[in-house]
N, C-alpha and C positions, 0 to 999 in steps of 0.2 A: 130678695129672698128673706123668704119667712125662719123667722129663730128658734128653736128647738130647746127644751129644758133638758137638763143632763142628769135625770137622776142618781142620787148618791153621791155625787161631785159638792165641790165647796160653793155652797147658796151664799151669792154675793148680790147685795142691792145697791146699785148707785143711785145718787139723788143730785139731781141738778137744779138749782132754781134760776128764772130766765124772766126779765123783764125789758121789754123791748131790743131783742135781740135779732131781728131779722138778718142782720149782716152774718150772723156767727153760728145759730145755733141750727141751720142745714149740716155746714163743714163740720159739728159738734154730731149731729148724730150718723154720719157719715164714720169717724172715727169709732164711735161705739160699735158700730155694725164690725169694722175691720178689729177691733180688739175681739171680740163675741167670735169670730171666724177663726181667728187663731188663738183660740183658749179651750178648748174642747174638756176642759178640765176645772170650768168653772160653769153653774148653772146660774146664770144671769138674770136679773131683775132689774129693770131701767125704769126710773119714776125721776119725769120733769114736773116742776110746779109752775106754772107758768103765773106771775104775780100780777097780775092785771095790766099784761104789755097792751098798748093802743097801737101798736105797726102791725105786722104782716106775722111775728112770732106765732101765736097762735096755728093760723092756717099754714105757714110751713112743720111746724109738729105736726099734727094733722094729717096733711098730704105724705112726711116723711112714714109716720107712725105705723100706717098701713102695711108695712114692709117687716115694721119689728114686734114680732107679737109677744116680745115679753116686757113692751113700754107701758107704764102707768101714768096718765094725764092726770093732774091737778089743774083744775084753772079755777084762780079768784079772781072774782068780779072788777074786783079794785088791787091799788097798789096795798101790801102791807110791809114789806121788807124783808131784805135777807134772811134775817132770823127766823120771822114769823112761816116763812116759806120751808126752809129747810125742817122744821120741824114740823109743818105738815107731812113733808117728803117719808122723814125717820118715822112718824108715829103709823103712817100706813105703810110701811115695809116689812116684807117677811124673810127677806133673808137671816143667814147665820151671822153675817158680816155687812157691815154696811159705812159705805162712803161716800162721802160727800166730795164734786169737785165745784172748779167756777166753770162755765161752760166756755173761755177761752182754754182750758185744759192748758193752764200753762204748766204744770207737773202732768206727765203723759200717763194715760191710763194701763201703760205698764207696770208702775210701778206699786199696783195691786199687787200683784203676783208677787213679788219680792215683802211684799209685808205682810203678805196672808201669814207666812212661819210664825212670823212674830207673836201674832195673837197667842201662844204659846206661854208667854211669859209678861203679857199686857193685857189690859181692857180696852185703853184707847193708844190709839197710834196716832201723833201727829205730822206731820211733812215739815224739814224744818231747810230755811236755805242758808242756819248761819252755825250748825254745826257737823263736826267731822262726817262726812262722806256725802258732803252735798255737792253737787257739780251745777252750775250755772252755765247757762248757753248763752243768754241774753241778759246782761244787766238790767237792773231798772236805773233809770234819770239818777242823780245825784241827789234834787230834793228830795224824791222819796223814797231813794236808802238812806236818808238823813232823818227825815220824819217817821219814818220805819222805825230807828233805833232808837229816836226821842220818845216813842211811843213806848216801845218794849222796854226802854229802862223803867222810865213811871209805871209800868205795871210789874213787872219785877220787883222792884219798889214796896210798890202797895199792896201786890197779888197773889202774885204765884212767880217767889222766888226758883231761881232756876230754866225757867222755861224760855228759850232765845227767841222763839219765833210761833208767838201767838197768832198770827195773821194770815199765813199761808191757806189756799183755800183746797188744801188736803187735809182730811183728818179720816180716820177710819176708827170702828166701835166694834164690840162683838155686841151681838143684839140686845142682851138684859142691859147693861150698861147703857147703851143710847136709849133705849127706851125710858129708862130710869131719869135719863139727864135732860133728853128734850123734852119731857113731861114737866120740865120744871123751869124751862126759861122765859124771860121777860122780854128780854131786850132783842127789838127787829132791825136794830142797824149793824153796822160795819164791826161794831165792838162786842155782837154776840159771841164769837169767838174765845174772846173773855171769859165770858160768863158760863160758856159751855165747858172749858177748862177748870174753873174756879169749882162750878158745880159736878165735876168730877171728881175732884181732888178732895172737897169735902165728905162727897159721901164713898171716899175710900177706894175709890177705881184707881189701879194701875196705870200710869200712862208714861210713855214712852217716844221720847222724841227722835224722830228718823232725820237724815241726812238724803234729801232727796231732788233727782233732777228737775230743772225748773227751768223757765224762759220767760222774758217780759212778755208781754201783751203789751204796745204800745197805746192802745186804745183803751182808755178808763173811765170808768162812770164815778171816780169820785172827785169829788170837788176840792181843791184846797182852802177855798175861802169859805165852804159852808161841813164838810165831812170831820176835818180831823178835829175843831171848837167841838163837835157833838159826840165825838167818838170819846175824849178826854172828859165830857161831862157824864157821859155812860160811864168811865173806868171811875171816876168819881163817888158817884153814887153805888157802883158795886162796892166801894171801898169800905162807906158808910153802913151799906145793908151788912157787911162782913163784921162790921166792929161792933154791930148793935147785937149781932148773930152771937159774937163771942161771950159778949157781957151777960146774955142770956144763960150760956152753958154753966 
């Protein structure tokens, strides 16, 4: 079934980065279809950024994409990282409101409808597992919860006091804020979320943290022996950069 635009309705862009996701991208596209068909009040644009996948990810997107007229595919020949992929998707988007999701949809697409009215009071909306209103259907393993809390403690201590969950893979932006923020990001790895929020804060955009529905997907590409040290190193670099910018003011 072909998607149809809805002139005069809320114009929403959804950005999804993918890398070697042949097992999940087909299901993700099916969920997008279901969401669109149940959302006649939304004019949808779907942007998938294939970040140099080496499996059948691109082939599956191209096959299923024939049924989705609102799909924009950005194909990178080499793997550049999640941060760079989302930056590409945001810059290419045309919606008034821009959301990005992880391909597993740990946060359901329906949270978009609940968050759209909140843009009356915020430029940036971030989903959170750790504030009032959050509903966790399936928890992470204890070691990932512990690691997430330690990481967030460091982020709050050094950069973003008061933000309780920087790493939830669901964030929304008014278009002006998104374009200005993402044109300036430099991090490609998993800590890019922190840089996005730090830029939003420094540029004077209002951030609202919202409790969301969330369910853990047991499949993860984060390697405990590799990615957390990289993330902490990126946070340290952001902190040093932030200190230097404060001294220049």
